[in-house]
Each structure stands twice: as C-alpha cells, then as structure tokens.
C-alpha positions in Angstrom: -11.4 7.1 75.5 -12.5 7.7 71.9 -9.7 7.5 69.3 -10.1 8.7 65.7 -7.8 6.9 63.3 -7.5 8.9 60.1 -6.2 6.8 57.3 -6.6 3.0 57.5 -4.2 1.9 54.8 -1.2 -0.3 55.7 0.1 1.9 58.6 -3.4 2.6 59.9 -4.2 -1.2 59.8 -1.2 -1.8 62.1 -2.4 0.9 64.4 -5.9 -0.6 64.5 -4.5 -4.0 65.3 -2.8 -2.6 68.4 -5.6 -0.4 69.5 -8.1 -3.3 69.3 -6.1 -5.1 72.0 -7.7 -2.7 74.5 -11.5 -3.3 74.5 -12.1 -0.2 76.7 -11.1 2.1 73.7 -13.7 3.3 71.2 -12.1 3.4 67.8 -13.5 5.6 65.0 -12.1 5.3 61.5 -11.9 8.0 58.8 -10.8 7.5 55.2 -11.7 9.0 51.9 -11.9 5.4 50.5 -14.9 3.1 50.9 -12.8 0.0 51.1 -9.3 0.9 52.3 -6.7 -1.7 53.2 -8.1 -2.3 56.8 -11.5 -3.2 55.3 -9.9 -5.5 52.6 -7.9 -7.2 55.4 -11.0 -7.7 57.5 -9.7 -5.6 60.4 -12.8 -3.4 60.2 -16.0 -4.1 58.4 -16.4 -0.5 57.1 -15.1 3.0 57.5 -17.0 5.0 60.1 -16.5 8.4 58.4 -15.8 8.4 54.7 -14.2 11.8 54.3 -10.8 13.4 53.5 -9.3 15.2 56.5 -8.5 18.8 55.5 -8.7 22.1 57.4 -12.1 22.6 55.8 -13.5 19.2 57.1 -11.7 19.1 60.4 -14.5 20.6 62.5 -17.2 18.4 60.8 -15.1 15.2 61.4 -14.3 16.1 65.0 -18.0 16.8 65.7 -19.1 13.5 64.1 -16.3 11.4 65.8 -16.4 13.1 69.3 -12.8 11.9 69.6 -10.5 12.5 72.5 -7.4 11.8 70.4 -6.6 11.8 66.7 -4.0 9.4 65.2 -3.1 10.6 61.7 -1.8 7.6 59.8 -2.6 8.9 56.3 0.1 8.6 53.6 0.7 11.5 51.2 -1.3 9.7 48.5 -4.4 9.6 50.8 -4.7 13.4 50.5 -5.4 13.1 46.7 -2.8 15.6 45.5 -1.1 13.2 43.1 2.6 12.5 42.9 4.0 15.8 41.5 7.3 17.0 42.9 6.8 18.8 46.2 3.6 17.1 47.1 5.2 15.6 50.2 6.3 19.1 51.4 2.7 20.3 50.9 1.2 17.4 52.8 3.7 17.8 55.7 2.6 21.5 55.9 -1.1 20.4 55.8 -0.5 17.9 58.6 1.2 20.6 60.8 -1.7 23.0 60.1 -4.3 20.3 61.1 -2.3 19.6 64.3 -2.3 23.3 65.2 -6.0 23.7 64.4 -7.3 20.6 66.2 -9.0 21.1 69.5 -8.0 17.6 70.6 -4.5 16.1 70.5 -3.4 15.0 67.0 -0.5 12.7 66.6 1.0 11.7 63.3 1.9 8.0 63.1 4.6 7.6 60.4 5.6 4.5 58.6 8.9 3.0 60.0 11.9 3.1 57.8 13.7 0.1 59.2 
C-alpha cells in the first residue's frame, strides 16, 4: 500500500514514526517546504514531493505519488494563507474540498488537544 503523507511538520512527523513501523508500506511525503520538521528531526532525509496541496495541484500530486491513501496532516500555516482572522475557516473548507475531489481516500489527521 502506498500512503501519501501531506504535511510533515510536528503532526506529520508523529504519523511518519508510526507508519515506518510497518515495512510493507510505501510512504511518500509532500510538503511545500524543503526542510520541514520531519527532515530536521532525521525521520526522513528529504521530501518526496515539494508542493503545496491545493485543488489545482491535487491531480499532479496524485499522479506523481500513485498513492492508495492520503493522510492530510497539514496545519493551517502550511497552506500559506497567513494568520488573518478567518483563515482557519477557509483552510477547513479547502480540506473538505480536497477530500471530495480526491479519487483516493483522504483522511485528515488532526493535532490532539489533550
């Protein structure tokens, strides 16, 4: 199974650590940043696809990753919309749109609050 992990910051790094326990999985990473947290921590050596996931880039990223499942671990700041009031609402809408457009299952992995 090929799993695309989008966003390899702190939450994505936790997801990667768990996925790496199963050597039969192929893990592909996607981030707009060249050296996200997972690279800085040595969990991965580099990002496989350096791109921001948007409705415009979804098809390209899926074609490149050939993923069976997408785990969306991106925080609001990973979408590059700044910190203006209402950005979180816009990003939530974007995530729902991506999930509805995706031809493969897309699951959002949220940061725990407790």
